[in-house]
N, C-alpha and C positions, 0 to 999 in steps of 0.2 A: 330793156330788151323786149322785143315783141315775139309773141308766139306765132307759130305757123297757123295759117288759117285752114289748111287742108287737113285731111285725116291721115297724114303720113307719120304721125308720132310713133316712134319706136321701130319704124320700118328699117332704118339703117342698122339698128341693133340686131334685128332678126336676120337681115342679110349677112351681117358679120358673123353671126352664130352659125349660119349655114356654110360660109366659105372658110372660116378660120380653121376647122379641123383639116381641110384639104391643104391649106397653106402650111400648117404645122407639119403634116405628113411629108409634104414636098421638101421642106427645109430639113427635117430630121433624116429623110431619105438621102439627101445630098450629103449630109454630114456622115451618115453611116457608110455610104458608098465610099467616100473619101478615106475613112478609117480602115475599111476592109481592103481597099485598093493599096493603101500604104503598107499593110501587112503582107499583101501579095508581092509587092516590090521587095520587101525585106526577105521573103522566102527566095525569090529569084536571085537577089544579091548574095544570099548565103550559099546557094548552089554554085554560083560563079566563083565565089571566093574559095569554096572547097575544091572546085575543079583546078584552080590555080595551085593550090597546095599539093594536090595529087600529082600534077604535071611535073613538079620539081622535087617530088619525093620528100616533102617537108618532114624534118626529123630533128627537132631541137634537142632531144634527150639522147640521141644516138641509140634509139631503141629500134626494134623491128617487130614484125608480126602484129599481134593484137594490141600490144602496148603502143606501137607507133600509130595504128589505126585510131585508137582512142585519143592520142595527141592531135591527130589531124582533125577528128570530129570536134574535139574541144576547141581547137583554134578556129574552126568554122563557126561554131556557136558563139565564140567571143566576137566574131566579126559581124554578127547580126544584132540588130537593135532589139527585137522582140523575140528572142530565141527560146525563152522558157517554154518547155513543152513541145518544141519542134523535134521531129525525128530526122536524123541525118543518116543516110545509108550510102556507103561507098563500095565500089566494086570494079571489076574489070569487064569491059564490053565482051571480051571472049575469055571465058574462064581458063586460067593457066597461063595466059599471055601477060607476063609481068615485065618484060624487057622494054627498053626505050623503043618508041615507034608504035607500041600497042596503044589501046585506048582504055581510059578509065571513065567511070560514070559516078556522078554524085546526084542523089535525089534527096531533096528537102521537102518534108511534109509537115503541115501545121494546120490546126483548126483555128479559124478566125475568132477573135474575141469581139464582142459587140459592145457598143457604147450605150445604145438606147434600149435594145431588146425588142423594139417594135417589129423588127423583121425576122424574129426567131423562126416563124414558120417557113421562111424562105432560106435562111442561112443555117438552120440546124442540119447537121449531117454533111455540110459542105467542107471539103478539105482543099487547102491551098497546096499545090504540088508543083515543084519545078525540078526538072532533070537536065543536067548538063553533062555532055561527053567531051572529053579533051584528050589530046595526044600526050602520052607519057614521054617526057624529055630525058628522064634519068631512070635507070632500072628501079622498079618498085620493090621495096622491102616490107611493105605493109600488107595486111590481109584484108579481105573483104568482110564487111559486116555493117551493123548499124547501132545507133545509140541515141537516146533521147537527151536533148539539152537540159541542163539543170537550171 
């Protein structure tokens, strides 16, 4: 094998050392964005599922009031993939309007978990929030409130 005649020995290594950190940041940024975006989709999914449960007055234990509210929130949490630590709040769009035809709201709030931690300065303090409003199809027997998923 012959050696190069020019004085370029090590130039490729220096160029790689200059470009590699940017490439790694780009790759990790794409991975981190995908991870946080997936969590955002899960929060949106949870709010939609909770809204469906409210619309039909979900009541597996024949409970009412706060007990039924907790059943609805627990069922909403069970339908989310990354629910641990998420807060689910349910309520009525117009307080006191609990009969069929009124509107109910579900708000799911969560703090995104990070994989790499490289973007902590950007993502710290960010909350993923989704609110869905739906028409109540059956008179509601639950009460408004919130609970954190276990």
